[in-house]
N, CA, C and O atoms as a GROMACS GRO file, in nm:
protein
  312
    1UNK      N    1   0.114  -0.163   0.012
    1UNK     CA    2  -0.013   0.041   0.010
    1UNK      C    3   0.067   0.104  -0.001
    1UNK      O    4   0.177   0.055   0.023
    2UNK      N    5   0.060   0.245  -0.043
    2UNK     CA    6   0.132   0.328  -0.049
    2UNK      C    7   0.004   0.455   0.014
    2UNK      O    8  -0.118   0.458   0.005
    3UNK      N    9   0.123   0.567   0.091
    3UNK     CA   10  -0.004   0.724   0.109
    3UNK      C   11  -0.024   0.702  -0.006
    3UNK      O   12  -0.010   0.614  -0.090
    4UNK      N   13  -0.094   0.898   0.020
    4UNK     CA   14  -0.148   0.914  -0.044
    4UNK      C   15  -0.034   1.001  -0.168
    4UNK      O   16  -0.029   1.008  -0.290
    5UNK      N   17   0.047   1.058  -0.052
    5UNK     CA   18   0.207   1.083  -0.160
    5UNK      C   19   0.268   1.016  -0.224
    5UNK      O   20   0.378   1.049  -0.268
    6UNK      N   21   0.195   0.868  -0.254
    6UNK     CA   22   0.320   0.793  -0.312
    6UNK      C   23   0.401   0.669  -0.263
    6UNK      O   24   0.408   0.550  -0.294
    7UNK      N   25   0.453   0.742  -0.182
    7UNK     CA   26   0.555   0.678  -0.073
    7UNK      C   27   0.475   0.534   0.014
    7UNK      O   28   0.375   0.539   0.086
    8UNK      N   29   0.546   0.430  -0.019
    8UNK     CA   30   0.483   0.297   0.029
    8UNK      C   31   0.492   0.330   0.186
    8UNK      O   32   0.555   0.408   0.257
    9UNK      N   33   0.368   0.198   0.209
    9UNK     CA   34   0.418   0.180   0.376
    9UNK      C   35   0.440   0.121   0.438
    9UNK      O   36   0.348   0.054   0.487
   10UNK      N   37   0.608   0.095   0.496
   10UNK     CA   38   0.633   0.007   0.532
   10UNK      C   39   0.677  -0.040   0.674
   10UNK      O   40   0.702   0.048   0.756
   11UNK      N   41   0.686  -0.143   0.702
   11UNK     CA   42   0.683  -0.192   0.867
   11UNK      C   43   0.762  -0.058   0.937
   11UNK      O   44   0.861   0.003   0.897
   12UNK      N   45   0.665  -0.034   1.072
   12UNK     CA   46   0.779   0.053   1.183
   12UNK      C   47   0.748   0.171   1.086
   12UNK      O   48   0.856   0.231   1.082
   13UNK      N   49   0.657   0.241   1.001
   13UNK     CA   50   0.664   0.384   0.984
   13UNK      C   51   0.541   0.432   1.078
   13UNK      O   52   0.422   0.401   1.088
   14UNK      N   53   0.660   0.557   1.165
   14UNK     CA   54   0.562   0.625   1.263
   14UNK      C   55   0.458   0.726   1.177
   14UNK      O   56   0.504   0.804   1.094
   15UNK      N   57   0.303   0.715   1.206
   15UNK     CA   58   0.214   0.793   1.139
   15UNK      C   59   0.139   0.874   1.227
   15UNK      O   60   0.166   0.874   1.348
   16UNK      N   61   0.018   0.966   1.164
   16UNK     CA   62  -0.039   1.003   1.220
   16UNK      C   63  -0.223   0.985   1.172
   16UNK      O   64  -0.222   0.989   1.049
   17UNK      N   65  -0.323   0.974   1.204
   17UNK     CA   66  -0.414   1.024   1.150
   17UNK      C   67  -0.542   1.073   1.279
   17UNK      O   68  -0.601   1.013   1.369
   18UNK      N   69  -0.540   1.219   1.223
   18UNK     CA   70  -0.650   1.310   1.264
   18UNK      C   71  -0.526   1.361   1.361
   18UNK      O   72  -0.417   1.417   1.346
   19UNK      N   73  -0.610   1.305   1.475
   19UNK     CA   74  -0.487   1.385   1.606
   19UNK      C   75  -0.453   1.341   1.683
   19UNK      O   76  -0.430   1.386   1.795
   20UNK      N   77  -0.432   1.167   1.609
   20UNK     CA   78  -0.381   1.107   1.694
   20UNK      C   79  -0.228   1.082   1.606
   20UNK      O   80  -0.240   1.032   1.494
   21UNK      N   81  -0.115   1.109   1.643
   21UNK     CA   82  -0.005   1.061   1.552
   21UNK      C   83   0.108   1.002   1.644
   21UNK      O   84   0.218   1.054   1.656
   22UNK      N   85   0.056   0.859   1.723
   22UNK     CA   86   0.147   0.791   1.741
   22UNK      C   87   0.125   0.670   1.684
   22UNK      O   88   0.135   0.561   1.741
   23UNK      N   89   0.092   0.691   1.562
   23UNK     CA   90   0.066   0.562   1.525
   23UNK      C   91   0.154   0.458   1.487
   23UNK      O   92   0.199   0.510   1.385
   24UNK      N   93   0.226   0.319   1.498
   24UNK     CA   94   0.324   0.258   1.438
   24UNK      C   95   0.238   0.105   1.326
   24UNK      O   96   0.154   0.020   1.353
   25UNK      N   97   0.342   0.150   1.164
   25UNK     CA   98   0.260   0.035   1.094
   25UNK      C   99   0.372  -0.110   1.189
   25UNK      O  100   0.492  -0.116   1.214
   26UNK      N  101   0.253  -0.206   1.216
   26UNK     CA  102   0.323  -0.346   1.252
   26UNK      C  103   0.284  -0.441   1.169
   26UNK      O  104   0.323  -0.550   1.211
   27UNK      N  105   0.236  -0.448   1.088
   27UNK     CA  106   0.203  -0.518   0.995
   27UNK      C  107   0.202  -0.484   0.870
   27UNK      O  108   0.161  -0.368   0.868
   28UNK      N  109   0.230  -0.529   0.731
   28UNK     CA  110   0.258  -0.503   0.640
   28UNK      C  111   0.233  -0.648   0.539
   28UNK      O  112   0.318  -0.722   0.491
   29UNK      N  113   0.080  -0.654   0.531
   29UNK     CA  114   0.087  -0.805   0.451
   29UNK      C  115   0.097  -0.816   0.292
   29UNK      O  116   0.097  -0.929   0.243
   30UNK      N  117   0.106  -0.697   0.202
   30UNK     CA  118   0.096  -0.692   0.087
   30UNK      C  119   0.346  -0.709   0.118
   30UNK      O  120   0.414  -0.776   0.040
   31UNK      N  121   0.388  -0.658   0.196
   31UNK     CA  122   0.506  -0.754   0.120
   31UNK      C  123   0.593  -0.853   0.226
   31UNK      O  124   0.708  -0.895   0.238
   32UNK      N  125   0.417  -0.868   0.321
   32UNK     CA  126   0.479  -1.039   0.444
   32UNK      C  127   0.577  -0.998   0.536
   32UNK      O  128   0.675  -1.066   0.565
   33UNK      N  129   0.543  -0.852   0.595
   33UNK     CA  130   0.644  -0.806   0.738
   33UNK      C  131   0.605  -0.769   0.775
   33UNK      O  132   0.533  -0.678   0.737
   34UNK      N  133   0.625  -0.822   0.916
   34UNK     CA  134   0.538  -0.836   1.021
   34UNK      C  135   0.601  -0.812   1.135
   34UNK      O  136   0.682  -0.901   1.160
   35UNK      N  137   0.595  -0.704   1.238
   35UNK     CA  138   0.661  -0.754   1.356
   35UNK      C  139   0.646  -0.849   1.456
   35UNK      O  140   0.576  -0.944   1.422
   36UNK      N  141   0.697  -0.853   1.586
   36UNK     CA  142   0.741  -0.962   1.650
   36UNK      C  143   0.598  -0.978   1.705
   36UNK      O  144   0.529  -1.080   1.701
   37UNK      N  145   0.570  -0.870   1.754
   37UNK     CA  146   0.404  -0.876   1.854
   37UNK      C  147   0.276  -0.907   1.769
   37UNK      O  148   0.173  -0.954   1.816
   38UNK      N  149   0.304  -0.861   1.589
   38UNK     CA  150   0.153  -0.872   1.558
   38UNK      C  151   0.251  -1.031   1.398
   38UNK      O  152   0.324  -1.015   1.300
   39UNK      N  153   0.191  -1.151   1.462
   39UNK     CA  154   0.370  -1.231   1.399
   39UNK      C  155   0.208  -1.285   1.204
   39UNK      O  156   0.091  -1.264   1.238
   40UNK      N  157   0.215  -1.310   1.132
   40UNK     CA  158   0.225  -1.341   1.052
   40UNK      C  159   0.133  -1.471   1.030
   40UNK      O  160   0.074  -1.484   0.923
   41UNK      N  161   0.123  -1.557   1.122
   41UNK     CA  162   0.049  -1.686   1.166
   41UNK      C  163  -0.085  -1.585   1.186
   41UNK      O  164  -0.188  -1.602   1.121
   42UNK      N  165  -0.068  -1.481   1.282
   42UNK     CA  166  -0.262  -1.398   1.305
   42UNK      C  167  -0.297  -1.323   1.222
   42UNK      O  168  -0.418  -1.308   1.233
   43UNK      N  169  -0.249  -1.252   1.125
   43UNK     CA  170  -0.287  -1.205   1.042
   43UNK      C  171  -0.246  -1.173   0.906
   43UNK      O  172  -0.203  -1.061   0.877
   44UNK      N  173  -0.254  -1.243   0.844
   44UNK     CA  174  -0.194  -1.287   0.721
   44UNK      C  175  -0.340  -1.332   0.602
   44UNK      O  176  -0.362  -1.320   0.481
   45UNK      N  177  -0.436  -1.404   0.765
   45UNK     CA  178  -0.593  -1.355   0.627
   45UNK      C  179  -0.603  -1.270   0.589
   45UNK      O  180  -0.655  -1.282   0.478
   46UNK      N  181  -0.572  -1.124   0.623
   46UNK     CA  182  -0.597  -0.986   0.629
   46UNK      C  183  -0.600  -1.043   0.429
   46UNK      O  184  -0.688  -1.043   0.342
   47UNK      N  185  -0.476  -1.077   0.432
   47UNK     CA  186  -0.496  -1.136   0.250
   47UNK      C  187  -0.379  -0.952   0.202
   47UNK      O  188  -0.259  -0.952   0.174
   48UNK      N  189  -0.469  -0.832   0.209
   48UNK     CA  190  -0.350  -0.694   0.110
   48UNK      C  191  -0.361  -0.636   0.215
   48UNK      O  192  -0.430  -0.698   0.297
   49UNK      N  193  -0.316  -0.526   0.255
   49UNK     CA  194  -0.308  -0.381   0.359
   49UNK      C  195  -0.197  -0.380   0.436
   49UNK      O  196  -0.088  -0.436   0.439
   50UNK      N  197  -0.265  -0.287   0.505
   50UNK     CA  198  -0.109  -0.270   0.628
   50UNK      C  199  -0.247  -0.324   0.760
   50UNK      O  200  -0.366  -0.355   0.763
   51UNK      N  201  -0.124  -0.304   0.858
   51UNK     CA  202  -0.247  -0.313   1.008
   51UNK      C  203  -0.117  -0.187   1.094
   51UNK      O  204   0.005  -0.187   1.079
   52UNK      N  205  -0.190  -0.108   1.168
   52UNK     CA  206  -0.154   0.038   1.192
   52UNK      C  207  -0.185  -0.023   1.375
   52UNK      O  208  -0.276  -0.105   1.389
   53UNK      N  209  -0.114   0.020   1.488
   53UNK     CA  210  -0.152  -0.008   1.598
   53UNK      C  211  -0.148   0.182   1.665
   53UNK      O  212  -0.035   0.232   1.673
   54UNK      N  213  -0.269   0.267   1.706
   54UNK     CA  214  -0.265   0.393   1.735
   54UNK      C  215  -0.271   0.354   1.895
   54UNK      O  216  -0.292   0.256   1.966
   55UNK      N  217  -0.242   0.479   1.906
   55UNK     CA  218  -0.289   0.436   2.114
   55UNK      C  219  -0.369   0.513   2.112
   55UNK      O  220  -0.356   0.574   2.218
   56UNK      N  221  -0.461   0.562   2.050
   56UNK     CA  222  -0.567   0.620   2.059
   56UNK      C  223  -0.727   0.509   1.961
   56UNK      O  224  -0.814   0.452   2.026
   57UNK      N  225  -0.725   0.510   1.871
   57UNK     CA  226  -0.772   0.456   1.813
   57UNK      C  227  -0.734   0.264   1.832
   57UNK      O  228  -0.828   0.185   1.838
   58UNK      N  229  -0.600   0.220   1.838
   58UNK     CA  230  -0.652   0.062   1.823
   58UNK      C  231  -0.594   0.055   1.698
   58UNK      O  232  -0.558   0.143   1.622
   59UNK      N  233  -0.592  -0.086   1.690
   59UNK     CA  234  -0.508  -0.123   1.583
   59UNK      C  235  -0.629  -0.160   1.437
   59UNK      O  236  -0.716  -0.245   1.420
   60UNK      N  237  -0.585  -0.064   1.367
   60UNK     CA  238  -0.641  -0.054   1.259
   60UNK      C  239  -0.592  -0.068   1.120
   60UNK      O  240  -0.487  -0.022   1.075
   61UNK      N  241  -0.728  -0.173   1.026
   61UNK     CA  242  -0.618  -0.275   0.919
   61UNK      C  243  -0.680  -0.190   0.797
   61UNK      O  244  -0.801  -0.164   0.791
   62UNK      N  245  -0.582  -0.150   0.696
   62UNK     CA  246  -0.623  -0.047   0.619
   62UNK      C  247  -0.577  -0.169   0.481
   62UNK      O  248  -0.490  -0.254   0.498
   63UNK      N  249  -0.635  -0.158   0.384
   63UNK     CA  250  -0.632  -0.227   0.242
   63UNK      C  251  -0.616  -0.091   0.116
   63UNK      O  252  -0.554  -0.093   0.010
   64UNK      N  253  -0.692   0.011   0.174
   64UNK     CA  254  -0.676   0.146   0.109
   64UNK      C  255  -0.629   0.274   0.184
   64UNK      O  256  -0.655   0.298   0.301
   65UNK      N  257  -0.526   0.387   0.068
   65UNK     CA  258  -0.463   0.492   0.196
   65UNK      C  259  -0.602   0.549   0.222
   65UNK      O  260  -0.712   0.534   0.169
   66UNK      N  261  -0.552   0.622   0.328
   66UNK     CA  262  -0.698   0.684   0.447
   66UNK      C  263  -0.612   0.853   0.394
   66UNK      O  264  -0.500   0.902   0.411
   67UNK      N  265  -0.721   0.889   0.335
   67UNK     CA  266  -0.691   1.022   0.374
   67UNK      C  267  -0.640   1.102   0.447
   67UNK      O  268  -0.572   1.204   0.436
   68UNK      N  269  -0.693   1.028   0.545
   68UNK     CA  270  -0.625   1.181   0.696
   68UNK      C  271  -0.464   1.086   0.651
   68UNK      O  272  -0.383   1.134   0.572
   69UNK      N  273  -0.450   0.983   0.702
   69UNK     CA  274  -0.319   0.908   0.736
   69UNK      C  275  -0.205   1.007   0.661
   69UNK      O  276  -0.209   1.040   0.543
   70UNK      N  277  -0.123   1.040   0.741
   70UNK     CA  278   0.010   1.080   0.725
   70UNK      C  279   0.159   1.033   0.784
   70UNK      O  280   0.196   1.024   0.900
   71UNK      N  281   0.214   1.012   0.687
   71UNK     CA  282   0.388   0.962   0.733
   71UNK      C  283   0.450   1.049   0.841
   71UNK      O  284   0.428   1.158   0.788
   72UNK      N  285   0.493   1.069   0.919
   72UNK     CA  286   0.567   1.114   1.042
   72UNK      C  287   0.707   1.110   1.038
   72UNK      O  288   0.787   1.201   1.057
   73UNK      N  289   0.723   1.006   1.014
   73UNK     CA  290   0.873   0.941   0.968
   73UNK      C  291   0.917   0.854   0.948
   73UNK      O  292   0.819   0.780   0.948
   74UNK      N  293   1.042   0.762   0.917
   74UNK     CA  294   1.037   0.629   0.874
   74UNK      C  295   1.106   0.568   1.026
   74UNK      O  296   1.184   0.648   1.077
   75UNK      N  297   1.084   0.424   1.108
   75UNK     CA  298   1.093   0.415   1.217
   75UNK      C  299   1.163   0.257   1.236
   75UNK      O  300   1.130   0.167   1.159
   76UNK      N  301   1.240   0.240   1.322
   76UNK     CA  302   1.234   0.055   1.345
   76UNK      C  303   1.185   0.002   1.309
   76UNK      O  304   1.132   0.068   1.220
   77UNK      N  305   1.128  -0.143   1.304
   77UNK     CA  306   1.094  -0.249   1.294
   77UNK      C  307   1.023  -0.263   1.435
   77UNK      O  308   1.098  -0.336   1.500
   78UNK      N  309   0.905  -0.225   1.522
   78UNK     CA  310   0.909  -0.239   1.618
   78UNK      C  311   0.877  -0.420   1.693
   78UNK      O  312   0.883  -0.439   1.815
   0.00000   0.00000   0.00000
């Protein structure tokens, strides 16, 4: 999946959704990348997209980019 600006969403990205600026990409189903806390065996059933963990919103699965989803910075794999 890509952000609306065309950049690829990557595991470990720090992202913002509206007022929740603490989101972290924890799974990229598209690229087959999963952090240890969210293993492939539990999330690959989703087939496409990414999973982002937000402090305020919790886990959200996206198959397509959300207009309000913004990349803050590239981060280490959580």
